[in-house]
C-alpha positions as MATLAB code, in Angstrom:
seq = 'XXXXXXXXXXXXXXXXXXXXXXXXXXXXXXXXXXXXXXXXXXXXXXXXXXXXXXXXXXXXXXXXXXXXXXXXXXXXXXXXXXXXXXXXXXXXXXXXXXXXXX';
ca = [
      16.582  -12.650  -21.633;
      15.546  -15.252  -24.210;
      12.044  -13.826  -24.529;
      11.384  -13.438  -20.796;
      10.138   -9.902  -20.279;
       8.579  -10.145  -16.807;
      11.098   -8.977  -14.178;
       9.380  -11.038  -11.410;
       9.580   -8.176   -8.941;
       6.782   -5.664   -8.410;
       9.096   -2.754   -7.610;
      11.345   -3.354  -10.615;
       8.274   -3.915  -12.794;
       6.897   -0.469  -11.933;
      10.289    1.156  -12.405;
      11.008   -0.458  -15.767;
       7.487   -0.417  -17.241;
       6.410    3.066  -16.118;
       9.618    4.999  -15.469;
      11.372    6.647  -12.582;
       8.824    9.430  -12.017;
       5.858    7.052  -11.590;
       7.998    4.753   -9.433;
       8.956    7.614   -7.100;
       5.327    8.784   -6.837;
       4.190    5.227   -6.107;
       6.809    4.839   -3.353;
       5.832    8.182   -1.834;
       2.138    7.258   -1.815;
       2.901    3.820   -0.396;
       5.111    5.249    2.377;
       2.478    7.860    3.187;
      -0.167    5.148    3.552;
       2.097    3.194    5.904;
       2.850    6.334    7.937;
      -0.798    7.378    8.206;
      -1.879    3.895    9.277;
       0.882    3.887   11.888;
      -0.335    7.239   13.218;
      -3.932    5.984   13.392;
      -2.713    2.853   15.191;
      -0.782    4.875   17.779;
      -3.366    7.606   18.408;
      -6.644    5.715   18.193;
      -8.545    5.058   21.388;
     -11.129    2.871   19.659;
     -10.086   -0.806   19.866;
     -11.743   -1.743   16.560;
     -10.129    1.134   14.722;
      -6.755    0.282   16.237;
      -7.065   -3.361   15.166;
      -8.040   -2.486   11.590;
      -5.114   -0.055   11.358;
      -2.760   -2.750   12.654;
      -3.981   -5.366   10.167;
      -3.719   -2.978    7.217;
      -0.300   -1.752    8.347;
       1.109   -5.263    8.708;
      -0.415   -6.231    5.356;
       1.204   -3.288    3.569;
       4.564   -3.960    5.207;
       4.363   -7.668    4.375;
       3.539   -6.865    0.770;
       6.893   -5.089    0.410;
       8.617   -8.471    0.687;
       5.847  -10.680   -0.687;
       5.799   -8.930   -4.045;
       9.214  -10.323   -4.901;
       7.569  -13.319   -6.492;
       7.583  -15.451   -9.582;
       4.708  -13.703  -11.348;
       3.349  -10.234  -11.982;
       1.350   -8.589   -9.221;
      -0.313   -6.155  -11.633;
      -3.330   -8.443  -12.124;
      -3.375   -9.739   -8.531;
      -6.708   -8.342   -7.292;
      -6.081   -8.652   -3.495;
      -3.139   -6.242   -3.804;
      -5.383   -3.548   -5.264;
      -8.118   -4.269   -2.720;
      -5.547   -3.844    0.080;
      -4.535   -0.424   -1.254;
      -8.171    0.629   -1.685;
      -9.079   -0.547    1.828;
      -6.106    1.324    3.312;
      -6.981    4.580    1.569;
     -10.669    4.209    2.485;
      -9.917    3.454    6.130;
      -7.635    6.478    6.456;
     -10.279    8.729    4.851;
     -13.062    7.366    7.080;
     -10.875    7.894   10.141;
     -10.201   11.494    9.126;
     -13.875   12.131    8.390;
     -14.803   10.888   11.884;
     -12.326   13.364   13.348;
     -13.710   16.176   11.195;
     -10.538   16.591    9.165;
     -10.352   17.072    5.422;
      -9.400   13.977    3.433;
      -5.966   14.252    1.853;
];
């Protein structure tokens, strides 16, 4: 690699740097977030809630392709903010419905 150690792909970076187990857990969590946002989008009767779910869902799905870039995403703060906002929104939605946060 002539000294180049950055794989320039977020998914490969997680797999190579942290191992298969962490990679599988990350994919499962990511897919669960996408699924839960999709469910909120389909079932919500509140227009604001539906719009927020749609924006977060499209953002997460776009990130799948956008992270194949020329630099590491590990230090890219908006990526972490997107994940935090998605998790928070799902938890707030569940709390409004009286469900336990999972």
